[in-house]
ZADOKE-959858 format. One line per 3 residues: number of its first residue (from 1); their letters; for each residue x, y, z of C-alpha. Coordinates in steps of 0.05 Angstrom, whole numbers, plus 5000, padded with zeros to 4 digits. Layout:
<dogus>
NUM) a) X,Y,Z ~ ...
</dogus>
This chain:
<dogus>
1) men) 2390,5559,2785 ~ 2397,5485,2769 ~ 2354,5439,2812
4) fiv) 2398,5399,2859 ~ 2381,5326,2873 ~ 2411,5294,2934
7) sar) 2455,5233,2922 ~ 2407,5187,2960 ~ 2354,5200,2906
10) kyr) 2400,5211,2847 ~ 2437,5146,2856 ~ 2379,5104,2880
13) pqn) 2385,5035,2849 ~ 2340,5022,2789 ~ 2352,4947,2782
16) fst) 2374,4889,2825 ~ 2447,4891,2803 ~ 2457,4961,2831
19) vvg) 2431,4945,2901 ~ 2490,4947,2949 ~ 2503,4893,3001
22) qah) 2439,4852,2994 ~ 2460,4799,2943 ~ 2426,4743,2983
25) itt) 2358,4777,2972 ~ 2366,4803,2901 ~ 2389,4735,2876
28) tlk) 2329,4701,2908 ~ 2280,4750,2878 ~ 2310,4746,2808
31) nai) 2308,4670,2809 ~ 2235,4671,2833 ~ 2217,4718,2775
34) rnh) 2252,4675,2723 ~ 2221,4610,2748 ~ 2152,4641,2757
37) qla) 2150,4623,2831 ~ 2127,4689,2859 ~ 2092,4691,2927
40) haf) 2029,4731,2936 ~ 2058,4769,2996 ~ 2129,4792,3014
43) lfc) 2155,4822,3078 ~ 2219,4862,3075 ~ 2248,4877,3144
46) gpr) 2314,4904,3168 ~ 2349,4968,3193 ~ 2335,5035,3162
49) gvg) 2370,5057,3098 ~ 2391,4988,3074 ~ 2345,4983,3012
52) ktt) 2278,4954,3034 ~ 2233,5003,2997 ~ 2282,5006,2938
55) car) 2280,4931,2929 ~ 2204,4932,2935 ~ 2199,4982,2878
58) ila) 2249,4945,2835 ~ 2211,4880,2846 ~ 2145,4914,2828
61) kti) 2175,4942,2764 ~ 2209,4876,2744 ~ 2146,4834,2754
64) nce) 2107,4875,2702 ~ 2165,4884,2653 ~ 2144,4865,2582
67) nlq) 2214,4847,2559 ~ 2245,4811,2618 ~ 2320,4801,2611
70) pdg) 2351,4731,2616 ~ 2385,4749,2682 ~ 2318,4769,2713
73) eac) 2327,4844,2707 ~ 2277,4894,2678 ~ 2290,4923,2610
76) nqc) 2275,4996,2629 ~ 2250,5008,2558 ~ 2180,4978,2554
79) hsc) 2116,5017,2568 ~ 2109,4987,2638 ~ 2181,5004,2658
82) tsf) 2179,5075,2630 ~ 2112,5090,2664 ~ 2140,5065,2729
85) neg) 2204,5107,2723 ~ 2161,5168,2708 ~ 2115,5154,2767
88) ssf) 2052,5144,2725 ~ 2040,5069,2730 ~ 1969,5048,2748
91) nih) 1989,4978,2769 ~ 2035,4997,2826 ~ 2004,5029,2889
94) eld) 2046,5052,2947 ~ 2016,5065,3015 ~ 2051,5097,3074
97) aas) 2024,5061,3135 ~ 2055,5112,3182 ~ 2003,5165,3161
100) nns) 1948,5118,3134 ~ 1942,5068,3190 ~ 1868,5066,3205
103) vdd) 1820,5010,3188 ~ 1784,5055,3136 ~ 1849,5062,3097
106) irt) 1858,4987,3094 ~ 1785,4976,3074 ~ 1794,5025,3016
109) lve) 1856,4987,2994 ~ 1818,4921,2998 ~ 1762,4950,2955
112) qvr) 1814,4969,2901 ~ 1842,4898,2901 ~ 1778,4871,2870
115) fap) 1791,4906,2803 ~ 1838,4871,2755 ~ 1894,4910,2721
118) qag) 1878,4942,2654 ~ 1949,4934,2628 ~ 2001,4886,2652
121) kyk) 1996,4821,2691 ~ 1998,4842,2763 ~ 1975,4897,2810
124) iyi) 2028,4908,2864 ~ 2013,4941,2930 ~ 2073,4967,2970
127) ide) 2057,4983,3043 ~ 2115,5018,3076 ~ 2125,5021,3153
130) vhm) 2071,4967,3160 ~ 2084,4960,3234 ~ 2048,5026,3244
133) lss) 1980,4996,3226 ~ 1930,4990,3282 ~ 1905,4923,3307
136) saf) 1837,4932,3274 ~ 1871,4950,3209 ~ 1914,4887,3213
139) naf) 1852,4845,3225 ~ 1815,4877,3167 ~ 1874,4860,3122
142) lkt) 1882,4787,3143 ~ 1833,4753,3097 ~ 1854,4791,3034
145) lee) 1928,4779,3050 ~ 1917,4704,3058 ~ 1875,4693,2995
148) pps) 1885,4752,2947 ~ 1865,4749,2873 ~ 1915,4717,2826
151) yai) 1936,4785,2798 ~ 1949,4819,2866 ~ 2017,4819,2901
154) fil) 2030,4853,2968 ~ 2100,4877,2988 ~ 2105,4899,3060
157) att) 2165,4936,3088 ~ 2182,4950,3161 ~ 2240,4965,3208
160) ekh) 2207,4932,3269 ~ 2185,4862,3252 ~ 2170,4845,3325
163) kil) 2111,4894,3324 ~ 2074,4857,3269 ~ 2021,4806,3287
166) pti) 2042,4733,3280 ~ 1981,4721,3236 ~ 2009,4771,3186
169) lsr) 2079,4741,3189 ~ 2053,4671,3175 ~ 2020,4695,3110
172) cqi) 2083,4728,3082 ~ 2149,4707,3052 ~ 2199,4742,3098
175) fdf) 2265,4772,3074 ~ 2313,4799,3126 ~ 2358,4855,3102
178) kri) 2425,4862,3136 ~ 2467,4923,3151 ~ 2513,4943,3094
181) tiq) 2585,4929,3111 ~ 2636,4984,3116 ~ 2676,4960,3056
184) dtv) 2613,4957,3012 ~ 2595,5028,3034 ~ 2665,5053,3019
187) dhl) 2665,5022,2950 ~ 2597,5052,2933 ~ 2618,5121,2959
190) qei) 2682,5118,2919 ~ 2643,5101,2856 ~ 2597,5161,2867
193) cnk) 2657,5206,2880 ~ 2688,5184,2814 ~ 2623,5200,2777
196) ehi) 2616,5268,2810 ~ 2691,5285,2803 ~ 2700,5290,2878
199) qae) 2769,5280,2908 ~ 2763,5237,2970 ~ 2816,5202,3012
202) pda) 2802,5128,3028 ~ 2811,5142,3102 ~ 2758,5196,3099
205) lhl) 2708,5149,3066 ~ 2724,5095,3118 ~ 2710,5145,3173
208) laq) 2644,5166,3140 ~ 2622,5093,3132 ~ 2638,5077,3205
211) ktd) 2598,5138,3228 ~ 2535,5119,3190 ~ 2535,5047,3218
214) gcm) 2513,5008,3155 ~ 2459,5057,3132 ~ 2471,5075,3059
217) rds) 2421,5132,3058 ~ 2456,5165,3117 ~ 2523,5155,3083
220) lst) 2500,5190,3020 ~ 2468,5247,3058 ~ 2531,5257,3100
223) ldk) 2574,5255,3036 ~ 2533,5312,3006 ~ 2541,5352,3069
226) ivs) 2616,5343,3073 ~ 2625,5358,2999 ~ 2590,5425,3010
229) fts) 2634,5437,3071 ~ 2700,5420,3036 ~ 2684,5445,2965
232) ghl) 2692,5375,2936 ~ 2757,5356,2969 ~ 2749,5305,3025
235) tyq) 2808,5293,3071 ~ 2815,5254,3135 ~ 2823,5317,3177
238) ntl) 2765,5358,3151 ~ 2720,5296,3155 ~ 2740,5288,3228
241) ehl) 2726,5361,3240 ~ 2658,5359,3207 ~ 2633,5294,3237
244) nil) 2660,5311,3306 ~ 2695,5244,3313 ~ 2753,5230,3360
247) dyd) 2816,5217,3319 ~ 2850,5149,3326 ~ 2916,5186,3334
250) yff) 2895,5206,3405 ~ 2887,5133,3424 ~ 2955,5114,3395
253) rvm) 2987,5171,3435 ~ 2951,5151,3499 ~ 2972,5078,3489
256) eav) 3044,5099,3483 ~ 3039,5139,3547 ~ 3006,5081,3583
259) lqq) 3060,5032,3560 ~ 3114,5079,3585 ~ 3074,5090,3650
262) dva) 3075,5164,3637 ~ 3014,5186,3677 ~ 3025,5260,3666
265) nal) 3027,5254,3590 ~ 2965,5209,3590 ~ 2926,5259,3631
268) lif) 2949,5317,3587 ~ 2924,5280,3525 ~ 2857,5268,3558
271) dev) 2854,5342,3576 ~ 2866,5359,3503 ~ 2809,5313,3483
274) lrk) 2762,5348,3532 ~ 2783,5417,3506 ~ 2764,5393,3436
277) gfe) 2692,5388,3461 ~ 2687,5312,3470 ~ 2655,5281,3531
280) gdn) 2688,5229,3575 ~ 2641,5173,3554 ~ 2661,5185,3481
283) fln) 2734,5176,3501 ~ 2719,5113,3540 ~ 2679,5083,3483
286) gwa) 2732,5098,3431 ~ 2788,5074,3477 ~ 2752,5008,3489
289) efl) 2742,4999,3414 ~ 2816,5014,3404 ~ 2838,4960,3454
292) rnl) 2789,4911,3422 ~ 2822,4923,3354 ~ 2890,4912,3385
295) llc) 2867,4846,3414 ~ 2838,4823,3347 ~ 2902,4840,3311
298) kee) 2939,4786,3350 ~ 2901,4732,3311 ~ 2906,4729,3235
301) kal) 2839,4694,3228 ~ 2804,4751,3266 ~ 2839,4807,3229
304) hlv) 2780,4819,3183 ~ 2738,4840,3243 ~ 2781,4903,3249
307) evs) 2741,4948,3203 ~ 2791,5004,3190 ~ 2831,5027,3131
310) gnl) 2895,4993,3109 ~ 2942,5046,3139 ~ 2909,5042,3207
313) kdr) 2908,4966,3206 ~ 2984,4965,3197 ~ 2993,5011,3257
316) ykq) 2947,4967,3298 ~ 2987,4904,3280 ~ 3053,4937,3299
319) lsg) 3027,4962,3366 ~ 2992,4897,3384 ~ 3058,4860,3383
322) rvs) 3082,4901,3442 ~ 3023,4887,3488 ~ 3005,4820,3520
325) pay) 2934,4792,3512 ~ 2927,4788,3588 ~ 2939,4862,3594
328) lit) 2888,4878,3539 ~ 2834,4834,3569 ~ 2844,4864,3639
331) aln) 2844,4934,3610 ~ 2779,4921,3571 ~ 2746,4895,3634
334) lln) 2769,4957,3672 ~ 2743,5004,3618 ~ 2677,4967,3614
337) ete) 2665,4978,3689 ~ 2687,5051,3683 ~ 2638,5063,3626
340) iny) 2581,5029,3664 ~ 2592,5073,3726 ~ 2605,5137,3686
343) rma) 2534,5164,3691 ~ 2531,5154,3766 ~ 2597,5191,3778
346) rnk) 2592,5262,3804 ~ 2662,5282,3782 ~ 2662,5251,3713
349) rlh) 2731,5277,3693 ~ 2763,5248,3755 ~ 2726,5182,3741
352) vem) 2759,5176,3673 ~ 2827,5200,3699 ~ 2826,5146,3753
355) ali) 2816,5094,3698 ~ 2876,5122,3660 ~ 2920,5120,3722
358) klc) 2900,5047,3735 ~ 2917,5029,3663 ~ 2985,5062,3670
361) ylq) 3003,5021,3732 ~ 2969,4958,3708 ~ 3036,4928,3686
364) qav) 3066,4942,3754 ~ 3012,4901,3790 ~ 3037,4859,3849
367) llv) 3015,4786,3844 ~ 3008,4736,3900 ~ 3046,4671,3887
370) gdd) 3022,4603,3911 ~ 3052,4560,3966 ~ 3106,4533,3920
373) sng) 3141,4600,3918 ~ 3162,4599,3993 ~ 3136,4668,4007
376) eva) 3166,4701,3945 ~ 3130,4759,3912 ~ 3129,4766,3836
379) kkk) 3132,4837,3810 ~ 3132,4856,3737 ~ 3188,4898,3709
382) lvp) 3175,4971,3696 ~ 3183,4960,3621 ~ 3129,4953,3569
385) dgs) 3160,4894,3532 ~ 3120,4843,3571 ~ 3183,4804,3594
388) apq) 3183,4754,3651 ~ 3170,4782,3720 ~ 3225,4790,3771
391) klr) 3222,4754,3838 ~ 3234,4795,3900 ~ 3250,4757,3964
394) apg) 3240,4787,4033 ~ 3273,4742,4086 ~ 3226,4722,4142
397) aqp) 3169,4766,4115 ~ 3098,4741,4108 ~ 3064,4739,4040
400) vta) 3040,4807,4018 ~ 2965,4818,4018 ~ 2952,4857,3955
403) kti) 2897,4862,3904 ~ 2908,4812,3850 ~ 2894,4838,3781
406) vkp) 2916,4785,3732 ~ 2919,4723,3777 ~ 2855,4708,3816
409) att) 2859,4689,3890 ~ 2858,4615,3905 ~ 2841,4575,3967
412) eti) 2914,4569,3986 ~ 2922,4645,3980 ~ 2863,4657,4026
415) aqq) 2892,4607,4076 ~ 2958,4644,4076 ~ 2923,4710,4088
418) aat) 2884,4680,4147 ~ 2948,4652,4177 ~ 2981,4720,4176
421) aap) 2933,4742,4232 ~ 2976,4702,4281 ~ 3041,4730,4308
424) vap) 3100,4719,4262 ~ 3163,4684,4283 ~ 3228,4724,4276
427) apm) 3273,4710,4218 ~ 3318,4648,4228 ~ 3390,4664,4244
430) pps) 3452,4627,4219 ~ 3467,4562,4259 ~ 3506,4570,4323
433) pvt) 3550,4516,4356 ~ 3519,4534,4424 ~ 3458,4492,4442
436) app) 3399,4532,4467 ~ 3363,4512,4531 ~ 3301,4469,4523
439) vqp) 3234,4503,4510 ~ 3184,4502,4567 ~ 3114,4476,4551
442) aaa) 3062,4529,4540 ~ 3008,4540,4593 ~ 2938,4515,4578
445) sqp) 2908,4584,4586 ~ 2952,4615,4533 ~ 2927,4623,4462
448) atv) 2945,4569,4412 ~ 2981,4618,4366 ~ 3042,4638,4407
451) pap) 3107,4665,4379 ~ 3157,4612,4360 ~ 3220,4606,4405
454) ppv) 3288,4630,4381 ~ 3320,4583,4329 ~ 3364,4528,4356
457) sqp) 3413,4480,4323 ~ 3372,4417,4337 ~ 3296,4406,4341
460) vaa) 3271,4405,4413 ~ 3223,4349,4431 ~ 3155,4370,4460
463) paa) 3137,4346,4531 ~ 3094,4284,4534 ~ 3038,4321,4570
466) qpa) 3021,4363,4508 ~ 2974,4331,4457 ~ 3015,4357,4398
469) pap) 3088,4375,4390 ~ 3107,4448,4387 ~ 3135,4473,4321
472) aat) 3210,4464,4320 ~ 3259,4515,4292 ~ 3305,4497,4235
475) tta) 3380,4506,4229 ~ 3381,4539,4161 ~ 3342,4596,4129
478) saa) 3317,4551,4073 ~ 3278,4504,4120 ~ 3211,4539,4135
481) tpk) 3165,4529,4194 ~ 3105,4482,4184 ~ 3048,4519,4149
484) ltg) 2978,4519,4175 ~ 2919,4507,4130 ~ 2861,4557,4129
487) laa) 2817,4512,4173 ~ 2872,4502,4225 ~ 2886,4577,4228
490) mke) 2812,4592,4239 ~ 2807,4539,4294 ~ 2867,4570,4331
493) ama) 2837,4640,4325 ~ 2770,4616,4353 ~ 2804,4579,4410
496) arq) 2844,4641,4428 ~ 2782,4685,4427 ~ 2743,4637,4472
499) qtn) 2801,4633,4522 ~ 2805,4709,4523 ~ 2730,4716,4535
502) tqt) 2734,4663,4591 ~ 2790,4700,4626 ~ 2750,4765,4627
505) qsl) 2704,4766,4688 ~ 2630,4778,4673 ~ 2587,4829,4712
508) plt) 2533,4805,4760 ~ 2463,4804,4728 ~ 2418,4847,4773
511) lga) 2352,4881,4758 ~ 2380,4950,4774 ~ 2439,4942,4725
514) lhv) 2391,4914,4674 ~ 2347,4976,4677 ~ 2408,5022,4671
517) ywe) 2433,4987,4608 ~ 2362,4984,4581 ~ 2357,5059,4586
520) efi) 2424,5065,4551 ~ 2398,5020,4495 ~ 2336,5063,4488
523) dly) 2378,5126,4486 ~ 2414,5100,4424 ~ 2349,5101,4385
526) rqa) 2329,5167,4415 ~ 2393,5199,4388 ~ 2377,5169,4320
529) nkm) 2308,5203,4324 ~ 2271,5136,4318 ~ 2215,5154,4366
532) tvv) 2170,5096,4345 ~ 2223,5046,4367 ~ 2235,5086,4431
535) snl) 2161,5083,4450 ~ 2157,5008,4439 ~ 2220,4996,4481
538) qla) 2195,5040,4537 ~ 2129,5001,4543 ~ 2166,4936,4552
541) qlk) 2176,4907,4623 ~ 2241,4873,4643 ~ 2248,4818,4695
544) lme) 2297,4763,4715 ~ 2270,4693,4704 ~ 2264,4655,4770
547) gkk) 2302,4591,4777 ~ 2341,4603,4713 ~ 2411,4632,4712
550) dei) 2429,4687,4662 ~ 2359,4690,4632 ~ 2323,4756,4622
553) giv) 2249,4762,4606 ~ 2218,4819,4565 ~ 2143,4826,4575
556) srn) 2102,4858,4519 ~ 2034,4889,4529 ~ 2003,4870,4462
559) ivq) 2016,4826,4402 ~ 2042,4885,4360 ~ 2096,4901,4411
562) frf) 2111,4826,4417 ~ 2123,4821,4342 ~ 2169,4882,4345
565) mee) 2210,4851,4401 ~ 2218,4787,4360 ~ 2250,4828,4304
568) ekl) 2297,4865,4352 ~ 2313,4804,4396 ~ 2382,4791,4367
571) via) 2403,4864,4371 ~ 2380,4870,4444 ~ 2413,4805,4464
574) dfl) 2479,4825,4432 ~ 2477,4892,4467 ~ 2464,4862,4536
577) kkr) 2517,4808,4527 ~ 2569,4861,4513 ~ 2548,4905,4572
580) fnn) 2548,4848,4623 ~ 2608,4816,4588 ~ 2569,4751,4592
583) pgi) 2559,4711,4526 ~ 2513,4662,4562 ~ 2455,4711,4571
586) vlt) 2389,4683,4544 ~ 2332,4730,4523 ~ 2260,4706,4530
589) lll) 2200,4743,4502 ~ 2134,4741,4541 ~ 2063,4767,4526
592) des) 2019,4794,4582 ~ 1953,4758,4571 ~ 1914,4800,4622
595) qqq) 1936,4863,4588 ~ 1918,4831,4521 ~ 1845,4822,4544
598) qdi) 1841,4893,4569 ~ 1867,4920,4504 ~ 1818,4879,4463
601) gpa) 1756,4900,4504 ~ 1689,4865,4512 ~ 1664,4816,4459
604) pls) 1618,4847,4406 ~ 1543,4835,4410 ~ 1506,4790,4362
607) ake) 1450,4816,4318 ~ 1396,4787,4363 ~ 1427,4817,4425
610) qfl) 1432,4885,4391 ~ 1358,4883,4373 ~ 1337,4864,4443
613) qia) 1379,4920,4472 ~ 1349,4970,4424 ~ 1277,4945,4437
616) eky) 1288,4951,4512 ~ 1312,5022,4505 ~ 1260,5042,4452
619) plv) 1194,5002,4461 ~ 1164,5033,4398 ~ 1213,4992,4356
622) kel) 1184,4927,4383 ~ 1113,4954,4374 ~ 1127,4971,4301
625) kdr) 1155,4901,4290 ~ 1091,4869,4319 ~ 1043,4913,4278
628) lnm) 1080,4898,4213 ~ 1085,4824,4229 ~ 1159,4828,4213
631) eld) 1202,4766,4221 ~ 1274,4781,4238 ~ 1329,4735,4211
634) f) 1380,4730,4267
</dogus>
């Protein structure tokens, strides 16, 4: 059986020109070799599978090439190049720091650096996954890395640059490798398919490149796997089936159902996605990316950010013309919140379905219009063409309080919503030739927000005794009553509440009623099974403060109980005010000083007093002190 070599090894680049997607690095290295401006230490960092170790090997081979080409490439024919290709070069040493990360391994490497190369100009040391070295190994490597011999060159490679010590970074020439673009990956895969006589659709290669996320090694490994699965014939459908990717066609179908506000069809498509074995978060992620591509297709200069094949890009452009940018932005925001809360949802399917239902009715959202609309409500048409909204007028109705989706609430809108709390005047009637009787002035005890009188043909003047004229009715339906600002509406509501509270008679404050309500307050905590709070409340003593009206005193036995009462003071005061229907009740906290002294107990004895007490009780202790001539330090 013929030995099979995976594509990642078989088509590994052998010179700088075959490296894919890293032209900014290969050009710099070739110019440095041609101009003899090589650094003594290089650091290649970047994501996995983008060519760091490959470029390090190509650089090591090119440096020692005996017949360097004019463009800075190795000849691949001299003794140095052939020995490197066969893996028998004595001038190139490769160390895997992931498995050789101790300080002894670095010391062994430093010992080898002292010996000059027997053939060639340089000895190159490639240390892969250098971030895995221990701190002691880094410190042992510092001096050699800073001042190596003239024939030694170090090439370090890592995927996690932030884990390397700053002292190592400052001694290296750093090259940042970038992710390989989807188009570069597709072109390279197509070239390999042509060499291997593999039939592959462009859409299938695009799908494969998007799945591997800029990693060429993963792309080649996945290509080998799909070739084995499909017997050398890659199509879009079998690639979807093998990679377990959600087809874009589902999103186009869902978008059509959403634009038509067909909730049932949208939910059926989502059910089909779930029966295919996909999770709800996969659908949300793909749906958000789909809407993002639609939004980008509305701008020609951002069209290159849509990394899909040509056929899909045309479908995106056609569909994007039917959807407004405001809808797409709002939908993206809604999907982002849904995806964030997906993990916390118990019923994950219902969580996603609710997002689909909201998207279907997003175009039918009711918007609140400002003061210039005279109470009109704008409602979008039930059509997906994004035409201008229709205006629905409700005579005499107040502005609708609805959740604004596209237009945020303003100060004027909040003021209108606050004003709707007052009674609403009836709708104005057509003018009548009969003159209505004059309106009587409102009583002082009535709330400020009273219903307006029936409409009359002429405005009625307010009596001189009132500080402000009453709102007059108009003769036509187009003339509206004067509008109140948010501050004025709040003032009227507060005045009405104070007058109502004043009219309600408060209960007399007696010690017996106080104890009854206090037991009721304690019983609330007893029902909540908060026995610590109950015990603290039961130990408190209540009394009415002498010479002070509506003032209640709560006496605490110790400082701990006093601190607890300070925390609960507002709750207790609010409860008693409601029970006695008296907002003027004042709560005063007191501390029983006599009880405080009893709780603390007698003062502790000093050291001298303790000795005298012991000596009086046990005379031998004093005798021992005298015999030993002991001096006590009191």
